[in-house]
C-alpha positions as CSV (number, residue, x, y, z in Angstrom):
1,M,48.3,63.7,194.4
2,N,47.4,66.8,192.4
3,R,47.9,66.0,188.7
4,N,46.2,69.1,187.3
5,N,47.9,70.3,184.1
6,A,50.1,67.2,184.1
7,P,50.5,64.8,181.1
8,R,47.9,62.1,180.8
9,Y,50.4,59.4,181.8
10,F,52.4,58.5,184.9
11,S,55.9,59.8,184.3
12,L,59.1,58.8,186.0
13,D,59.5,62.5,187.1
14,E,56.2,62.3,188.9
15,R,57.1,59.0,190.5
16,L,60.4,60.3,191.8
17,R,58.9,63.5,193.1
18,A,56.5,61.4,195.0
19,V,59.2,59.3,196.5
20,F,61.8,62.0,197.3
21,G,59.6,65.1,197.5
22,E,61.7,67.1,194.9
23,K,63.2,67.0,191.5
24,V,65.5,64.0,190.8
25,R,68.0,63.5,187.9
26,K,69.4,60.3,186.5
27,I,73.1,60.2,185.9
28,P,74.2,57.9,183.0
29,L,77.1,55.7,183.9
30,D,79.3,53.4,181.8
31,A,80.7,50.6,183.9
32,G,82.8,49.1,181.1
33,S,80.4,46.2,180.7
34,T,80.2,44.1,177.6
35,C,77.5,41.9,176.1
36,P,77.1,38.3,175.1
37,N,75.8,39.6,171.8
38,R,79.2,41.4,171.1
39,D,81.9,39.3,172.8
40,G,81.3,36.2,170.7
41,T,79.2,34.2,173.2
42,L,76.1,34.8,171.0
43,S,77.4,37.1,168.3
44,T,80.0,39.7,167.6
45,G,77.7,42.1,165.7
46,G,75.4,43.2,168.5
47,C,71.8,44.1,168.1
48,A,70.9,45.6,164.8
49,F,70.1,49.0,166.3
50,C,72.9,49.1,168.9
51,N,75.6,51.7,168.5
52,A,79.3,51.2,169.4
53,D,78.8,52.5,172.9
54,G,76.0,50.1,173.7
55,S,73.4,52.9,173.8
56,G,75.5,54.6,176.5
57,T,77.9,57.4,177.1
58,G,81.2,55.8,176.2
59,R,82.9,57.4,179.3
60,A,84.0,54.2,181.0
61,S,87.6,55.4,181.1
62,L,86.6,58.0,183.8
63,G,85.5,55.3,186.2
64,L,82.1,55.4,187.9
65,R,83.3,58.1,190.4
66,G,84.7,60.3,187.7
67,Q,81.5,60.1,185.6
68,W,79.4,60.7,188.7
69,D,81.3,63.8,189.6
70,Y,81.2,65.1,186.0
71,W,77.5,64.6,185.5
72,R,76.5,65.7,189.0
73,G,78.3,69.0,188.4
74,R,76.5,69.5,185.1
75,F,73.1,68.5,186.5
76,S,73.5,70.5,189.7
77,H,70.9,73.0,188.5
78,S,67.6,72.3,186.8
79,R,66.3,74.3,183.9
80,S,64.4,76.5,186.3
81,G,67.6,77.3,188.1
82,A,66.7,75.6,191.3
83,D,69.2,73.4,192.9
84,C,68.9,69.6,192.1
85,R,70.1,67.7,195.1
86,V,68.8,64.1,194.5
87,F,70.5,61.8,191.9
88,L,70.0,58.3,190.7
89,G,72.9,56.4,189.1
90,Y,72.0,54.7,185.8
91,L,74.3,51.8,184.6
92,Q,73.2,52.2,181.0
93,S,75.9,51.0,178.6
94,F,75.7,47.4,177.4
95,T,74.7,44.5,179.7
96,N,75.5,45.3,183.3
97,T,74.4,41.9,184.8
98,Y,76.5,39.9,182.3
99,G,79.2,37.8,183.7
100,P,79.7,36.3,187.2
101,A,77.6,37.5,190.1
102,S,80.9,38.5,191.8
103,R,81.4,41.2,189.2
104,L,77.9,42.5,189.7
105,A,78.4,42.5,193.5
106,S,81.6,44.6,193.1
107,L,79.8,47.0,190.7
108,L,76.9,47.5,193.0
109,N,79.2,48.1,195.9
110,E,81.0,50.8,194.0
111,L,77.7,52.3,192.9
112,S,76.4,52.4,196.5
113,A,79.5,54.2,197.6
114,L,79.1,57.2,195.2
115,P,78.6,60.4,197.2
116,G,75.0,61.5,197.5
117,I,73.5,58.7,195.5
118,A,69.8,58.2,196.3
119,G,68.9,55.3,194.0
120,A,69.9,53.4,190.9
121,C,68.8,51.8,187.6
122,V,70.7,48.9,186.0
123,G,70.3,48.1,182.3
124,T,70.5,44.5,181.1
125,R,69.3,41.8,178.8
126,P,66.6,39.2,179.8
127,D,69.0,36.3,179.3
128,C,71.5,37.7,181.8
129,V,69.3,37.7,184.9
130,D,69.3,35.0,187.5
131,E,68.4,34.4,191.1
132,E,71.9,35.1,192.5
133,K,72.1,38.4,190.8
134,L,68.5,39.4,191.7
135,A,69.3,38.7,195.3
136,L,72.2,41.1,195.2
137,M,70.0,43.8,193.7
138,A,67.1,43.2,196.1
139,A,69.5,43.7,199.0
140,L,70.5,47.2,197.9
141,P,69.6,49.9,200.5
142,F,68.2,52.4,197.9
143,R,64.8,53.9,198.3
144,E,64.4,53.6,194.5
145,F,65.9,50.9,192.4
146,W,65.0,49.7,188.8
147,L,66.2,46.8,186.7
148,E,65.8,47.9,183.1
149,I,65.4,45.0,180.7
150,G,65.5,45.3,177.0
151,A,62.7,43.2,175.6
152,Q,61.9,45.3,172.5
153,S,59.3,42.9,171.0
154,C,56.9,40.0,171.8
155,R,57.6,38.4,168.4
156,D,60.4,35.9,168.2
157,A,60.7,36.4,164.5
158,T,61.5,40.1,165.1
159,L,64.0,39.3,167.8
160,E,65.8,37.0,165.4
161,R,65.8,39.5,162.6
162,I,67.3,42.2,164.7
163,N,69.9,39.8,166.2
164,R,68.8,40.1,169.8
165,G,70.0,36.6,170.7
166,H,67.2,35.9,173.2
167,T,63.6,34.9,173.0
168,V,60.3,36.2,174.2
169,A,60.3,33.4,176.7
170,D,63.6,34.7,178.1
171,S,61.9,38.1,178.7
172,E,58.9,36.6,180.4
173,R,61.1,34.4,182.7
174,A,63.3,37.4,183.7
175,V,60.4,39.7,184.5
176,R,58.6,37.0,186.6
177,L,61.8,36.1,188.4
178,A,62.6,39.7,189.2
179,A,59.0,40.1,190.6
180,S,59.6,37.1,192.9
181,F,62.5,39.0,194.4
182,G,60.5,42.3,194.7
183,V,62.8,44.0,192.2
184,N,61.1,46.8,190.1
185,V,61.3,46.1,186.4
186,C,61.2,48.7,183.6
187,L,60.7,46.9,180.3
188,H,62.0,48.5,177.1
189,L,59.8,48.3,174.0
190,M,60.6,49.5,170.5
191,A,58.2,50.7,167.8
192,G,59.1,50.6,164.1
193,L,61.3,47.5,164.2
194,P,62.2,45.8,160.9
195,G,59.3,43.7,159.6
196,E,56.8,44.9,162.2
197,R,53.5,46.7,161.6
198,E,51.9,49.2,164.0
199,E,49.6,46.4,165.2
200,D,52.7,44.3,166.1
201,F,54.0,47.1,168.4
202,L,50.6,47.5,170.1
203,E,50.5,43.7,170.6
204,T,53.9,44.0,172.3
205,V,52.6,46.8,174.6
206,Q,49.6,44.6,175.6
207,W,52.0,41.7,176.2
208,A,54.1,43.8,178.5
209,A,51.0,44.9,180.4
210,S,50.2,41.3,181.1
211,L,53.5,40.8,182.9
212,P,54.4,41.9,186.4
213,V,56.3,45.1,185.3
214,Q,56.3,48.4,187.3
215,G,57.7,50.5,184.5
216,V,58.0,50.8,180.7
217,K,60.1,52.7,178.2
218,L,58.7,53.3,174.8
219,H,61.3,53.8,172.1
220,N,60.9,54.8,168.4
221,L,63.5,53.0,166.2
222,Y,66.0,55.5,164.9
223,I,69.0,54.8,162.7
224,P,72.3,55.1,164.5
225,R,75.4,55.4,162.4
226,G,77.5,52.3,161.9
227,T,74.7,49.8,162.7
228,A,73.0,47.0,160.8
229,V,69.8,49.0,160.6
230,E,71.7,51.9,158.9
231,K,72.8,49.4,156.2
232,E,69.1,48.3,155.7
233,W,68.0,51.9,155.6
234,K,70.6,52.9,153.0
235,E,69.6,49.9,150.9
236,G,66.0,51.0,151.0
237,R,64.9,47.9,153.0
238,L,63.9,49.9,156.1
239,S,61.9,53.1,156.6
240,P,61.7,54.7,160.0
241,L,58.3,55.9,161.3
242,E,57.4,59.5,160.6
243,Q,57.1,61.7,163.7
244,E,53.3,62.1,163.5
245,Q,53.0,58.3,162.9
246,Y,55.1,57.5,166.0
247,A,53.3,60.0,168.2
248,A,49.9,58.6,167.3
249,L,51.2,55.1,167.9
250,A,52.8,56.0,171.3
251,A,49.6,57.7,172.4
252,R,47.5,54.7,171.5
253,A,50.0,52.4,173.3
254,L,49.7,54.4,176.5
255,T,46.0,53.5,176.7
256,F,46.9,49.8,176.9
257,L,49.3,50.2,179.9
258,P,47.8,50.3,183.4
259,S,47.9,53.8,185.0
260,A,50.1,52.5,187.8
261,V,52.9,51.6,185.4
262,V,55.6,54.2,185.5
263,M,56.5,55.6,182.1
264,H,60.3,56.1,182.2
265,R,60.3,57.3,178.6
266,I,57.9,57.7,175.8
267,C,60.2,58.6,172.9
268,A,63.9,58.0,172.0
269,D,66.7,60.4,172.8
270,P,69.6,59.9,170.4
271,A,73.1,60.8,171.6
272,P,74.9,63.7,169.9
273,G,76.4,62.7,166.6
274,E,75.0,59.2,166.4
275,L,71.9,59.8,164.4
276,A,71.7,58.9,160.7
277,A,67.9,59.1,160.3
278,P,65.2,60.2,160.7
279,S,66.0,63.9,161.4
280,W,62.9,64.3,163.6
281,A,64.3,61.9,166.2
282,V,66.4,64.8,167.7
283,D,63.2,66.8,168.3
284,K,62.3,65.2,171.6
285,G,60.3,68.2,172.7
286,G,58.2,68.3,169.5
287,T,57.5,64.5,169.8
288,L,56.4,64.8,173.4
289,H,54.1,67.7,172.5
290,L,52.5,65.7,169.7
291,I,51.9,62.7,171.9
292,R,50.3,64.9,174.6
293,S,48.2,66.7,172.0
294,I,46.9,63.4,170.6
295,L,46.0,62.2,174.1
296,E,44.2,65.4,174.8
297,Y,42.4,65.5,171.4
298,N,41.1,61.9,171.7
299,D,40.5,62.2,175.4
300,W,42.9,59.3,175.9
301,W,45.0,58.6,179.0
302,Q,47.3,55.9,180.2
303,G,45.2,52.9,181.1
304,K,42.0,54.0,179.4
305,A,41.7,50.7,177.5
306,C,42.6,48.4,180.4
307,D,41.8,50.1,183.7
308,A,38.4,49.9,185.4
309,P,36.3,51.9,185.8
310,E,36.8,54.1,182.8
311,K,37.8,57.3,184.6
312,N,40.8,59.5,183.9
313,P,43.0,59.3,187.0
314,F,45.2,62.1,185.7
315,A,42.5,64.7,185.6
């Protein structure tokens, strides 16, 4: 594959172009799911950084078909003006594998019936994954399917502080179980969490690289309105990373992830109106430019610190 002038990491865009031969867009979908960390099973407050929509679109009232038609219409043209014909459905909001397997089966059947859908991603928590549900996902007819698991950190003390309601062992179990079913896993990791240093985030990245994951999302902690982290920030107990600080950290993190791991995201993308701080979090393009510039300046690339031999596969 010709990667000339491409970023020094394996992006999801590149992966999907290789699979489908053209540009692919992900359509965010809200299935009306809830979460054991919000419905009282574990907690009612949710994770410290989670907004009221469960980091999703808040459009559940439209139904999956209504949301699909809405976003497919909006995404029907790429920025270059060329038609975009291939779409993945992303069940993003809250915990989509929570509840009985029969609910997930119904949800996946509805998802599979969406007109023109070529693949799917399903967001969840590590403590809501089991063999019965993985068997349902493994049986899907899609050419591309990803189970997106929010792990965030490899430190149990951090998970407790941010009210995740699961452990590091839960994340490891879920990833390995998914691998046994041949289900691709994208693990979500967050930098700048309360009480963590930069070294802790890099340790989390290396921990993720030791697991059988096929994809990773890197996420800078930003402060959504109405969340526990907003309260900490207003009280002066939490300071988000600066843009340059995060960019340098993300660039370094990429060197610890094998070059075959698909980078689904390397910085956060706040929803309109949800951001309290830092203001730079809305500058996704600027953050991406900084990360790529740091990689270039240091002659770093994804996998440099862990792949062998030491040769840039993205040149």
